[in-house]
LUMLUM-544009 format. One record per atom (N, C-alpha, C, O, CB): atom name; residue number from 1; x, y, z. Coordinates in steps of 0.1 Angstrom, whole numbers, plus 2048, in hexadecimal, padded with zeros to 3 digits. Glycine has a CB too. Example, Ala and Ser with C-alpha at 12.3 -4.5 7.8 and 13.67 -1.06 7.14 Angstrom:
atom|seq|u|v|w
N|1|884|7C7|84E;
CA|1|87B|7D3|84E;
C|1|884|7DF|84E;
O|1|88E|7DF|855;
CB|1|871|7D3|85A;
N|2|880|7EA|847;
CA|2|889|7F5|847;
C|2|881|800|84F;
O|2|886|80B|850;
CB|2|88D|7FA|839;
REM end
This chain:
atom|seq|u|v|w
N|1|7A7|87D|8AF;
CA|1|7A8|875|8AC;
C|1|7A0|86B|8B9;
O|1|7A6|868|8C3;
CB|1|7B6|874|8A7;
N|2|78D|868|8B3;
CA|2|78E|85D|8C3;
C|2|798|84E|8C7;
O|2|79D|848|8BD;
CB|2|77F|856|8C4;
N|3|79A|849|8D3;
CA|3|79B|840|8D7;
C|3|79A|835|8D4;
O|3|7A3|82D|8D8;
CB|3|797|840|8DC;
N|4|791|831|8CE;
CA|4|78D|829|8C4;
C|4|794|826|8B6;
O|4|79C|81D|8B4;
CB|4|781|82E|8C2;
N|5|791|833|8AA;
CA|5|798|82A|8A7;
C|5|7AA|830|8A7;
O|5|7B2|82B|89F;
CB|5|790|826|899;
N|6|7AF|83D|8B3;
CA|6|7BD|834|8B5;
C|6|7C2|828|8B9;
O|6|7CE|827|8B7;
CB|6|7C4|838|8BA;
N|7|7BC|820|8C0;
CA|7|7BE|813|8C8;
C|7|7BF|809|8BB;
O|7|7C6|7FF|8B9;
CB|7|7AF|80F|8D5;
N|8|7B4|80F|8B2;
CA|8|7B5|806|8A5;
C|8|7BB|809|899;
O|8|7B9|801|891;
CB|8|7AA|804|8A0;
N|9|7C2|812|897;
CA|9|7CD|817|892;
C|9|7DC|815|89A;
O|9|7E4|817|891;
CB|9|7CB|823|890;
N|10|7E6|811|8A9;
CA|10|7E9|811|8AB;
C|10|7EF|7FD|8AE;
O|10|7F9|7F8|8B2;
CB|10|7E6|81C|8AF;
N|11|7E0|7F8|8A7;
CA|11|7E3|7EF|8A7;
C|11|7E5|7E7|899;
O|11|7E9|7DC|897;
CB|11|7DD|7EB|8AE;
N|12|7E4|7EF|891;
CA|12|7EC|7EB|884;
C|12|7FC|7ED|881;
O|12|802|7E5|87B;
CB|12|7E7|7F2|878;
N|13|803|7FA|888;
CA|13|80A|803|88D;
C|13|818|7FA|890;
O|13|818|7F7|89C;
CB|13|802|80A|89A;
N|14|825|7F3|889;
CA|14|82E|7EC|892;
C|14|833|7F4|8A0;
O|14|836|800|89F;
CB|14|839|7E9|88A;
N|15|835|7EE|8AC;
CA|15|838|7F8|8B6;
C|15|843|800|8AB;
O|15|83C|809|8A7;
CB|15|83E|7F0|8C7;
N|16|850|802|8A5;
CA|16|854|808|8A0;
C|16|857|80F|89B;
O|16|862|815|89A;
CB|16|855|807|89E;
N|17|84C|812|897;
CA|17|845|81E|88C;
C|17|83B|826|896;
O|17|836|830|891;
CB|17|83B|817|87C;
N|18|836|823|8A3;
CA|18|82F|824|8A6;
C|18|834|83A|8A7;
O|18|829|83E|8A9;
CB|18|82C|818|8AF;
N|19|83A|841|8A7;
CA|19|83C|84D|8AA;
C|19|83E|856|899;
O|19|83F|862|896;
CB|19|849|84D|8B5;
N|20|83C|844|890;
CA|20|837|84C|885;
C|20|830|859|87F;
O|20|828|855|876;
CB|20|833|845|882;
N|21|82F|865|880;
CA|21|82E|876|877;
C|21|834|878|86A;
O|21|83F|874|865;
CB|21|836|883|87F;
N|22|827|881|863;
CA|22|82E|885|856;
C|22|837|897|85D;
O|22|836|8A2|859;
CB|22|81F|888|846;
N|23|83E|892|866;
CA|23|847|8A0|868;
C|23|855|89C|86E;
O|23|860|8A0|871;
CB|23|83F|8AB|873;
N|24|84E|891|86E;
CA|24|860|887|870;
C|24|861|87F|863;
O|24|864|873|865;
CB|24|861|879|880;
N|25|860|882|859;
CA|25|85E|87C|84A;
C|25|868|885|846;
O|25|866|891|846;
CB|25|84F|87E|840;
N|26|879|87E|840;
CA|26|882|889|83F;
C|26|882|88C|82C;
O|26|88A|892|826;
CB|26|892|883|847;
N|27|875|885|827;
CA|27|873|88D|819;
C|27|86C|898|81C;
O|27|862|894|821;
CB|27|86C|887|80D;
N|28|86D|8AB|81C;
CA|28|862|8B2|81E;
C|28|853|8B2|812;
O|28|848|8B5|814;
CB|28|868|8C0|81F;
N|29|85A|8AD|807;
CA|29|856|8B2|7FD;
C|29|848|8A2|7FB;
O|29|83F|8A2|7F3;
CB|29|865|8B7|7F2;
N|30|84C|896|805;
CA|30|83E|893|806;
C|30|838|893|80D;
O|30|82D|88F|80E;
CB|30|83A|88C|803;
N|31|841|897|815;
CA|31|836|8A1|824;
C|31|82B|8A3|81E;
O|31|820|89D|81D;
CB|31|83A|8B4|82B;
N|32|832|8B0|816;
CA|32|823|8BB|80A;
C|32|81E|8B3|804;
O|32|812|8B6|804;
CB|32|827|8C8|7FC;
N|33|81F|8A8|7FE;
CA|33|819|8A8|7F4;
C|33|80E|89A|7F7;
O|33|803|898|7F1;
CB|33|822|8A8|7E9;
N|34|814|895|7FF;
CA|34|803|891|808;
C|34|7FC|898|813;
O|34|7F3|892|817;
CB|34|803|884|810;
N|35|7FE|8A1|818;
CA|35|7F6|8AB|81F;
C|35|7EB|8AE|80F;
O|35|7DE|8AC|80F;
CB|35|802|8BC|826;
N|36|7F3|8B1|806;
CA|36|7E9|8BC|7F9;
C|36|7E5|8B2|7F7;
O|36|7DA|8B0|7FB;
CB|36|7EE|8C7|7EB;
N|37|7ED|8A2|7EF;
CA|37|7E1|896|7F0;
C|37|7D2|895|7F6;
O|37|7C7|897|7F1;
CB|37|7E5|88C|7F7;
N|38|7D9|891|807;
CA|38|7C7|88C|80A;
C|38|7BF|89D|80C;
O|38|7B3|89F|80E;
CB|38|7C5|87F|81F;
N|39|7CA|8A7|80B;
CA|39|7BE|8B1|811;
C|39|7B6|8B2|802;
O|39|7AE|8AA|803;
CB|39|7C6|8C3|81A;
N|40|7B4|8B7|7F5;
CA|40|7B5|8AF|7EB;
C|40|7A8|8A3|7E5;
O|40|79E|8A3|7DD;
CB|40|7C1|8A9|7EE;
N|41|7AF|89A|7F1;
CA|41|7A7|892|7EC;
C|41|7AA|88B|7DE;
O|41|7A1|886|7D7;
CB|41|79D|899|7EB;
N|42|7B9|88C|7DA;
CA|42|7B9|889|7C8;
C|42|7BD|878|7CB;
O|42|7C5|873|7D2;
CB|42|7CA|895|7BC;
N|43|7B4|872|7C2;
CA|43|7BB|865|7BD;
C|43|7C1|862|7BB;
O|43|7C2|856|7C0;
CB|43|7BA|860|7B7;
N|44|7CE|866|7B4;
CA|44|7DA|863|7B6;
C|44|7E1|863|7C2;
O|44|7DE|86B|7CB;
CB|44|7DF|869|7AE;
N|45|7EB|85B|7C0;
CA|45|7F0|84D|7CD;
C|45|7FF|859|7CB;
O|45|800|864|7C6;
CB|45|7F1|833|7C6;
N|46|80A|84E|7D2;
CA|46|81A|84C|7D2;
C|46|81B|844|7CE;
O|46|811|83D|7CD;
CB|46|822|84B|7DC;
N|47|829|842|7C9;
CA|47|82F|837|7C6;
C|47|83C|836|7CC;
O|47|845|836|7C3;
CB|47|82F|836|7BA;
N|48|843|834|7DA;
CA|48|851|83B|7E2;
C|48|85A|831|7E3;
O|48|85A|827|7E9;
CB|48|850|841|7F2;
N|49|85F|836|7DD;
CA|49|86B|832|7DA;
C|49|87D|835|7E1;
O|49|882|840|7E4;
CB|49|869|837|7CF;
N|50|883|829|7E3;
CA|50|891|82A|7E8;
C|50|898|820|7ED;
O|50|891|815|7EE;
CB|50|893|832|7F1;
N|51|8A1|81F|7F1;
CA|51|8A5|816|7F2;
C|51|8AA|814|802;
O|51|8AC|81D|809;
CB|51|8AD|816|7E9;
N|52|8AA|804|805;
CA|52|8AA|7FC|815;
C|52|8AB|80A|822;
O|52|8B6|810|822;
CB|52|8BB|7F0|816;
N|53|8A4|80C|828;
CA|53|8AE|819|833;
C|53|8AC|826|830;
O|53|8B2|82F|837;
CB|53|8C0|818|830;
N|54|89F|82B|823;
CA|54|8A2|836|826;
C|54|895|839|82D;
O|54|898|844|832;
CB|54|8A7|83F|81B;
N|55|888|836|831;
CA|55|87C|83C|835;
C|55|874|835|82C;
O|55|873|83F|824;
CB|55|87A|84A|835;
N|56|86E|82C|826;
CA|56|864|824|81F;
C|56|851|825|825;
O|56|846|829|823;
CB|56|86C|814|81F;
N|57|85D|81B|831;
CA|57|851|816|83D;
C|57|84F|81E|843;
O|57|843|821|845;
CB|57|853|80B|847;
N|58|858|824|848;
CA|58|853|833|857;
C|58|849|838|845;
O|58|842|830|83E;
CB|58|869|846|862;
N|59|84B|840|843;
CA|59|846|84C|83B;
C|59|834|845|837;
O|59|82A|84D|837;
CB|59|853|84F|82A;
N|60|833|835|834;
CA|60|824|82F|830;
C|60|824|830|83E;
O|60|81B|839|83F;
CB|60|821|81E|827;
N|61|826|82D|84C;
CA|61|822|82A|85E;
C|61|81B|83B|859;
O|61|810|83A|854;
CB|61|834|826|870;
N|62|81D|843|85A;
CA|62|821|852|860;
C|62|818|855|856;
O|62|810|85D|85A;
CB|62|832|85A|860;
N|63|815|851|845;
CA|63|80C|858|83C;
C|63|7FD|84E|845;
O|63|7F5|856|84B;
CB|63|810|855|828;
N|64|7F8|83F|845;
CA|64|7F1|840|847;
C|64|7EF|844|859;
O|64|7E5|84B|85B;
CB|64|7ED|838|83F;
N|65|7F3|843|85F;
CA|65|7F0|850|86F;
C|65|7EB|85A|86A;
O|65|7DF|85B|86B;
CB|65|7FD|857|879;
N|66|7F2|865|862;
CA|66|7EB|86F|85B;
C|66|7DC|870|85A;
O|66|7D4|876|860;
CB|66|7EF|86E|84F;
N|67|7DB|866|84E;
CA|67|7CC|864|84A;
C|67|7C3|85E|852;
O|67|7B7|85C|84F;
CB|67|7CA|85D|83E;
N|68|7CA|858|860;
CA|68|7C0|851|866;
C|68|7B9|860|86E;
O|68|7AE|865|872;
CB|68|7C7|842|86F;
N|69|7C7|864|86F;
CA|69|7C6|870|880;
C|69|7BB|87B|877;
O|69|7B7|885|87E;
CB|69|7DC|87C|888;
N|70|7B9|87A|86F;
CA|70|7B4|883|863;
C|70|7A4|87D|862;
O|70|79A|884|85E;
CB|70|7BE|87F|854;
N|71|7A3|86E|869;
CA|71|793|867|862;
C|71|79A|85E|859;
O|71|7A0|854|85D;
CB|71|787|874|857;
N|72|79A|861|850;
CA|72|79A|85C|841;
C|72|79E|852|841;
O|72|7A8|84F|847;
CB|72|7A1|862|838;
N|73|794|846|839;
CA|73|794|839|83A;
C|73|7A5|838|82F;
O|73|7AA|83C|824;
CB|73|782|832|833;
N|74|7A9|82E|83C;
CA|74|7BB|82E|82E;
C|74|7B8|81C|83A;
O|74|7B2|81B|845;
CB|74|7D6|843|831;
N|75|7C3|810|830;
CA|75|7CC|804|834;
C|75|7D7|803|830;
O|75|7DA|807|825;
CB|75|7C8|7F8|832;
N|76|7DE|7FD|838;
CA|76|7E9|7FC|833;
C|76|7F0|7F0|836;
O|76|7F0|7EC|841;
CB|76|7F0|805|836;
N|77|7F8|7E7|82B;
CA|77|7F8|7DB|828;
C|77|808|7D9|825;
O|77|80E|7DD|81B;
CB|77|7EC|7D9|81E;
N|78|80D|7D0|830;
CA|78|815|7CD|826;
C|78|817|7BE|81B;
O|78|815|7B2|81C;
CB|78|820|7D0|82B;
N|79|81D|7CA|810;
CA|79|81B|7B8|808;
C|79|81F|7AE|807;
O|79|81D|7A8|7FC;
CB|79|81C|7B4|7FF;
N|80|826|7A9|80F;
CA|80|82B|79A|819;
C|80|81C|794|815;
O|80|817|78B|80F;
CB|80|82F|79D|830;
N|81|819|7A1|81F;
CA|81|80A|79B|827;
C|81|7FC|797|818;
O|81|7F2|78F|818;
CB|81|801|7AE|836;
N|82|800|79F|80D;
CA|82|7F9|799|803;
C|82|7FD|78A|7FF;
O|82|7F6|780|802;
CB|82|7FB|7A2|7F7;
N|83|807|789|7F9;
CA|83|80E|77B|7F9;
C|83|806|771|7FF;
O|83|7FE|76A|7F9;
CB|83|81A|77B|801;
N|84|809|771|811;
CA|84|806|768|814;
C|84|7F8|761|811;
O|84|7F6|755|811;
CB|84|809|76B|81E;
N|85|7EE|771|80F;
CA|85|7E0|770|80E;
C|85|7E0|768|7FE;
O|85|7D9|75F|7F8;
CB|85|7D8|782|810;
N|86|7EB|770|7F9;
CA|86|7E1|767|7E7;
C|86|7E7|757|7E8;
O|86|7E4|74F|7DF;
CB|86|7EA|76F|7D2;
N|87|7F1|752|7F7;
CA|87|7F8|743|7F2;
C|87|7EA|73A|7F9;
O|87|7E5|730|7F4;
CB|87|80C|73D|7FD;
N|88|7E4|743|807;
CA|88|7DA|73B|80C;
C|88|7D1|73E|807;
O|88|7C8|739|80C;
CB|88|7D8|73A|819;
N|89|7CE|744|7FF;
CA|89|7C4|746|7F5;
C|89|7BC|737|7ED;
O|89|7B2|730|7EF;
CB|89|7CC|750|7EB;
N|90|7CB|737|7E1;
CA|90|7D2|72E|7D5;
C|90|7D5|721|7D9;
O|90|7DD|71A|7D2;
CB|90|7DF|733|7D0;
N|91|7CE|71C|7E7;
CA|91|7D4|712|7E5;
C|91|7C8|704|7DF;
O|91|7BC|704|7DC;
CB|91|7DC|711|7F2;
N|92|7D1|6F7|7E0;
CA|92|7C5|6F7|7D8;
C|92|7BE|6E9|7E5;
O|92|7C2|6E4|7F0;
CB|92|7C8|6F3|7C2;
N|93|7B2|6E8|7DB;
CA|93|7A2|6DB|7E1;
C|93|79A|6E8|7E6;
O|93|79B|6F4|7E3;
CB|93|7A5|6CB|7F5;
N|94|794|6E1|7ED;
CA|94|785|6EB|7F7;
C|94|78D|6F2|800;
O|94|796|6ED|807;
CB|94|777|6DF|804;
N|95|789|704|7FD;
CA|95|788|710|802;
C|95|786|70A|812;
O|95|77D|703|817;
CB|95|77B|71A|7FB;
N|96|792|70E|817;
CA|96|792|710|826;
C|96|786|721|828;
O|96|785|72B|821;
CB|96|7A7|712|82D;
N|97|77F|71C|837;
CA|97|77A|72B|840;
C|97|78C|737|83E;
O|97|78A|743|83D;
CB|97|774|724|859;
N|98|794|734|83E;
CA|98|79D|73B|842;
C|98|7A3|73D|832;
O|98|7A6|749|832;
CB|98|7A5|735|84E;
N|99|7A6|736|822;
CA|99|7A6|73F|81B;
C|99|79B|746|818;
O|99|79E|751|813;
CB|99|7AA|73C|813;
N|100|78D|745|819;
CA|100|781|74A|80E;
C|100|787|758|815;
O|100|788|762|80E;
CB|100|76C|745|810;
N|101|78C|759|823;
CA|101|78D|763|830;
C|101|796|76C|821;
O|101|792|776|81C;
CB|101|797|75B|845;
N|102|7A3|765|81E;
CA|102|7AB|76C|81A;
C|102|7AC|771|809;
O|102|7B4|778|802;
CB|102|7B6|765|820;
N|103|79F|76C|806;
CA|103|79B|770|7FA;
C|103|796|77A|7F5;
O|103|79C|782|7EE;
CB|103|795|76A|7F6;
N|104|789|77A|7FC;
CA|104|786|78A|803;
C|104|789|791|80A;
O|104|782|799|80F;
CB|104|77E|78D|807;
N|105|797|78F|80F;
CA|105|79F|79D|81B;
C|105|7AC|7A5|808;
O|105|7B1|7B0|806;
CB|105|7B2|78E|832;
N|106|7AD|795|7FD;
CA|106|7AF|79C|7F6;
C|106|7A4|7A9|7EF;
O|106|7A5|7B5|7F2;
CB|106|7B3|794|7F1;
N|107|799|7A3|7E3;
CA|107|794|7A9|7E2;
C|107|790|7B5|7E9;
O|107|792|7C0|7E3;
CB|107|78F|7A4|7E0;
N|108|78B|7B4|7F5;
CA|108|78E|7C1|7FD;
C|108|79C|7CD|7FB;
O|108|79A|7D7|802;
CB|108|78F|7BC|80B;
N|109|7A2|7CC|7F8;
CA|109|7AB|7D1|7FB;
C|109|7A8|7DA|7EC;
O|109|7A8|7E6|7ED;
CB|109|7B6|7C7|7FE;
N|110|7A6|7D2|7DF;
CA|110|7A7|7D6|7D7;
C|110|796|7DF|7D7;
O|110|797|7E0|7CB;
CB|110|7AC|7CB|7CE;
N|111|78E|7E3|7D9;
CA|111|77F|7E7|7DD;
C|111|783|7F1|7EB;
O|111|781|7FC|7EF;
CB|111|774|7D6|7E2;
N|112|786|7EC|7EE;
CA|112|78B|7F7|7F8;
C|112|78B|807|7F7;
O|112|796|80D|7F6;
CB|112|797|7F4|7FA;
N|113|77D|80F|7F7;
CA|113|77D|820|7F5;
C|113|786|82B|7FB;
O|113|783|837|7FC;
CB|113|772|825|7FA;
N|114|794|824|801;
CA|114|798|831|80C;
C|114|7A9|82E|803;
O|114|7AB|828|7F8;
CB|114|796|82D|825;
N|115|7B5|836|80D;
CA|115|7BE|832|807;
C|115|7C4|826|806;
O|115|7C3|820|811;
CB|115|7C4|839|80A;
N|116|7C9|81F|7FF;
CA|116|7D3|811|807;
C|116|7E0|814|801;
O|116|7E4|817|7F7;
CB|116|7CF|7FF|802;
N|117|7E5|80F|813;
CA|117|7F8|812|80D;
C|117|7FA|801|80F;
O|117|7F4|7F8|817;
CB|117|808|821|81C;
N|118|80A|800|800;
CA|118|80C|7F3|7FC;
C|118|81C|7F6|800;
O|118|823|7FD|7F9;
CB|118|808|7EE|7ED;
N|119|821|7F0|80D;
CA|119|82E|7F2|80F;
C|119|835|7E8|80C;
O|119|834|7DD|811;
CB|119|832|7F5|819;
N|120|83E|7EB|804;
CA|120|84D|7E5|7FF;
C|120|844|7DB|7F3;
O|120|849|7CF|7F2;
CB|120|859|7DA|80E;
N|121|839|7DF|7EB;
CA|121|839|7D9|7E2;
C|121|847|7D1|7DB;
O|121|851|7D8|7DF;
CB|121|832|7E1|7DA;
N|122|84D|7C4|7D1;
CA|122|852|7C2|7CD;
C|122|860|7BD|7CE;
O|122|869|7BC|7C6;
CB|122|84E|7C6|7CB;
N|123|85E|7B9|7DC;
CA|123|867|7AC|7E3;
C|123|86A|7AB|7EA;
O|123|872|7AC|7F3;
CB|123|86F|7A8|7E1;
N|124|858|7A3|7E1;
CA|124|858|793|7E6;
C|124|857|789|7DB;
O|124|856|78F|7D0;
CB|124|84D|78F|7F0;
N|125|857|780|7DA;
CA|125|859|777|7C9;
C|125|84C|774|7C3;
O|125|847|76F|7CD;
CB|125|861|767|7C9;
N|126|843|774|7B8;
CA|126|83C|77A|7B1;
C|126|83C|76D|7A5;
O|126|840|76C|79A;
CB|126|840|789|7AF;
N|127|836|765|7AE;
CA|127|82D|757|7A3;
C|127|820|760|799;
O|127|81D|76C|798;
CB|127|821|747|7B1;
N|128|81C|754|794;
CA|128|812|75E|78A;
C|128|809|762|793;
O|128|805|76E|792;
CB|128|80A|757|77B;
N|129|803|759|79F;
CA|129|7F8|75A|7A6;
C|129|7FB|76B|7AD;
O|129|7F3|774|7AF;
CB|129|7F7|74B|7B0;
N|130|802|76A|7B0;
CA|130|801|77B|7B9;
C|130|803|783|7AD;
O|130|801|78F|7AE;
CB|130|810|77F|7C7;
N|131|806|77D|7A2;
CA|131|80C|789|797;
C|131|7FC|793|793;
O|131|7F9|79E|78F;
CB|131|816|77F|785;
N|132|7F6|785|796;
CA|132|7E1|788|791;
C|132|7DC|78A|79B;
O|132|7D0|78E|79A;
CB|132|7D5|77B|78B;
N|133|7E3|788|7AA;
CA|133|7DA|78F|7AE;
C|133|7DB|7A3|7B3;
O|133|7D3|7AB|7B7;
CB|133|7D8|786|7B8;
N|134|7EC|7A3|7AE;
CA|134|7EC|7B2|7AF;
C|134|7E4|7B6|7A6;
O|134|7DA|7BE|7A8;
CB|134|7F9|7B8|7AD;
N|135|7EA|7AF|799;
CA|135|7E0|7B9|78F;
C|135|7D3|7BE|78F;
O|135|7CF|7C9|78A;
CB|135|7DF|7B5|784;
N|136|7CB|7B1|797;
CA|136|7BE|7B6|79A;
C|136|7BC|7BA|7A2;
O|136|7B0|7BC|7A1;
CB|136|7B5|7B2|79B;
N|137|7C1|7C2|7B4;
CA|137|7C0|7D1|7B7;
C|137|7C9|7DB|7B6;
O|137|7C8|7E5|7BE;
CB|137|7BD|7D2|7C1;
N|138|7D6|7DA|7AA;
CA|138|7D4|7E4|7A9;
C|138|7CA|7E7|79B;
O|138|7C6|7F3|799;
CB|138|7E0|7E8|7AC;
N|139|7C9|7E0|795;
CA|139|7BD|7E7|788;
C|139|7B3|7E9|78F;
O|139|7AC|7F2|78B;
CB|139|7B7|7DF|77A;
N|140|7AE|7E3|799;
CA|140|7A1|7E5|79B;
C|140|7A1|7F3|7A0;
O|140|798|7FA|79C;
CB|140|79B|7DC|7A4;
N|141|7AC|7F8|7AA;
CA|141|7AD|806|7AE;
C|141|7B2|812|7A9;
O|141|7B1|81E|7AB;
CB|141|7B3|805|7B6;
N|142|7BA|807|79E;
CA|142|7BD|819|795;
C|142|7AA|813|785;
O|142|7AA|818|779;
CB|142|7DE|819|784;
N|143|7A5|80F|786;
CA|143|798|813|77E;
C|143|789|817|789;
O|143|780|810|78E;
CB|143|793|803|772;
N|144|78A|81B|789;
CA|144|785|820|797;
C|144|788|82C|7A3;
O|144|781|833|7AA;
CB|144|787|817|79D;
N|145|797|82A|7A1;
CA|145|79E|83E|7A6;
C|145|79D|83F|7AB;
O|145|796|847|7B0;
CB|145|79B|84A|7A4;
N|146|7A7|834|7B4;
CA|146|7A6|82D|7C3;
C|146|7B3|831|7C9;
O|146|7BE|82B|7C7;
CB|146|7A4|81C|7C3;
N|147|7B2|83D|7D1;
CA|147|7C7|840|7D9;
C|147|7CD|836|7DA;
O|147|7C6|82D|7E0;
CB|147|7CB|845|7EA;
N|148|7D7|833|7D7;
CA|148|7E2|82B|7DD;
C|148|7ED|829|7DD;
O|148|7F5|82D|7D4;
CB|148|7E1|822|7DC;
N|149|7F0|824|7E7;
CA|149|803|82F|7E6;
C|149|80C|822|7EB;
O|149|809|81B|7F4;
CB|149|806|842|7F6;
N|150|81C|81F|7DD;
CA|150|81E|812|7E5;
C|150|82F|81A|7E9;
O|150|836|824|7E7;
CB|150|81D|800|7D9;
N|151|830|80F|7F1;
CA|151|843|814|7EF;
C|151|84C|805|7EC;
O|151|846|7FA|7EA;
CB|151|84B|81D|802;
N|152|854|805|7EB;
CA|152|85E|800|7E4;
C|152|865|802|7EA;
O|152|865|80B|7F2;
CB|152|860|803|7D9;
N|153|875|7F7|7E6;
CA|153|883|7FD|7E6;
C|153|888|7FB|7D5;
O|153|893|7FC|7D0;
CB|153|88F|7F3|7F3;
N|154|87A|7F6|7CB;
CA|154|87D|7FD|7BC;
C|154|878|804|7B5;
O|154|86C|808|7B8;
CB|154|87E|7F6|7B3;
N|155|87F|809|7A9;
CA|155|876|810|79E;
C|155|86D|80D|798;
O|155|867|803|79B;
CB|155|879|812|795;
N|156|869|814|791;
CA|156|85B|80C|784;
C|156|862|803|781;
O|156|862|7F8|785;
CB|156|854|813|774;
N|157|86A|80A|777;
CA|157|871|7F9|76E;
C|157|876|7F3|778;
O|157|872|7E8|779;
CB|157|87E|7FA|760;
N|158|87F|7F7|780;
CA|158|87E|7E0|789;
C|158|870|7DD|78D;
O|158|86C|7D2|789;
CB|158|888|7DD|79F;
N|159|869|7E5|793;
CA|159|85B|7E0|798;
C|159|853|7D8|787;
O|159|84A|7D0|789;
CB|159|84F|7F2|7A1;
N|160|857|7D9|779;
CA|160|84D|7D4|774;
C|160|856|7CB|76B;
O|160|851|7C7|760;
CB|160|843|7DC|76E;
N|161|866|7C8|771;
CA|161|869|7BA|76D;
C|161|861|7B4|776;
O|161|858|7AC|771;
CB|161|877|7B5|76D;
N|162|862|7B6|782;
CA|162|85C|7A9|78E;
C|162|84B|7A7|789;
O|162|847|79B|78C;
CB|162|85C|7B0|7A4;
N|163|844|7AC|786;
CA|163|839|7AF|786;
C|163|82F|7B1|779;
O|163|823|7AF|777;
CB|163|83A|7B8|78E;
N|164|83B|7B7|76E;
CA|164|837|7BB|766;
C|164|82C|7CB|762;
O|164|826|7D1|76B;
CB|164|834|7B1|765;
N|165|82D|7CF|754;
CA|165|827|7D9|74D;
C|165|81A|7DD|752;
O|165|817|7E7|759;
CB|165|825|7D5|740;
N|166|814|7D1|74E;
CA|166|804|7D7|752;
C|166|807|7DE|760;
O|166|80F|7E7|75F;
CB|166|7F6|7C9|754;
N|167|802|7DC|76A;
CA|167|800|7D8|77B;
C|167|80D|7E6|778;
O|167|807|7EF|773;
CB|167|804|7C2|785;
N|168|819|7E9|779;
CA|168|825|7F2|775;
C|168|81D|802|76D;
O|168|823|80C|770;
CB|168|830|7E6|769;
N|169|814|802|765;
CA|169|80E|809|75B;
C|169|806|810|764;
O|169|807|81C|765;
CB|169|806|801|750;
N|170|7FD|807|76C;
CA|170|7F1|810|774;
C|170|7F4|814|77F;
O|170|7EC|81A|785;
CB|170|7E5|80A|776;
N|171|804|80E|786;
CA|171|806|813|793;
C|171|80A|81F|78D;
O|171|809|829|795;
CB|171|810|80A|79D;
N|172|80E|822|784;
CA|172|815|82C|777;
C|172|810|83C|778;
O|172|813|848|77B;
CB|172|810|826|765;
N|173|803|833|771;
CA|173|7F4|83D|771;
C|173|7F1|842|77D;
O|173|7F3|84E|77C;
CB|173|7E7|836|76E;
N|174|7ED|83F|787;
CA|174|7E4|841|792;
C|174|7EF|846|7A1;
O|174|7EC|846|7AD;
CB|174|7DB|832|794;
N|175|801|84B|799;
CA|175|809|851|7A5;
C|175|80D|856|7A5;
O|175|80E|858|798;
CB|175|810|84D|7AC;
N|176|816|861|7AC;
CA|176|821|86C|7AE;
C|176|827|861|7B4;
O|176|824|85D|7BF;
CB|176|81F|87C|7B6;
N|177|836|85B|7A3;
CA|177|846|85C|7B1;
C|177|84A|862|7B6;
O|177|84C|86E|7B4;
CB|177|852|85C|7B1;
N|178|84B|85D|7BE;
CA|178|858|865|7CC;
C|178|864|85B|7D0;
O|178|863|850|7D2;
CB|178|84E|866|7DF;
N|179|872|862|7CF;
CA|179|879|85B|7D9;
C|179|881|863|7E1;
O|179|887|86E|7E0;
CB|179|87F|851|7D4;
N|180|882|858|7EA;
CA|180|882|85B|7F5;
C|180|896|85A|7F9;
O|180|897|851|801;
CB|180|875|851|7FD;
N|181|8A1|85E|7F7;
CA|181|8AC|861|7FB;
C|181|8AC|85F|80A;
O|181|8A2|85F|813;
CB|181|8B0|86F|7F6;
N|182|8BC|85D|80B;
CA|182|8C4|863|819;
C|182|8C2|86C|81D;
O|182|8C9|870|827;
CB|182|8CF|865|819;
REM end
């Protein structure tokens, strides 16, 4: 990997996850699934679930680094960053440049053609505006068959209670569920 690409990747990766690699993921099946997923350029992503502390975020950063190291287009976003962007974009009055940037950012997540990793979906409070934006992102990625990887403390049934059946239905159709345990 060239030094510019490594420098850009390191800006995204918090220090605590700087040593995250596929080899250090506790789940052997997940490691092999990720390698096969990226080698085949499969449009099916993953829904990685498990209790807090089992290594979901570690796995997300390891996957990010793996794809980035291979030169693939990949983005990792924390679910809370999506919430913050929605809040910024939905405030009343004339749109500031920042609000316009946040709207563009959300649209860009939906249309990004590479692998999108959404870390910790379901931990935030969901307003109607947030659910609408999540639906837009998930639905566009579903319709265009763009690979997406989600991590969550919640199973899909529990997530459905938070975001609704339409979003979860699209996640189910475009991901393989993987449960991480200690």
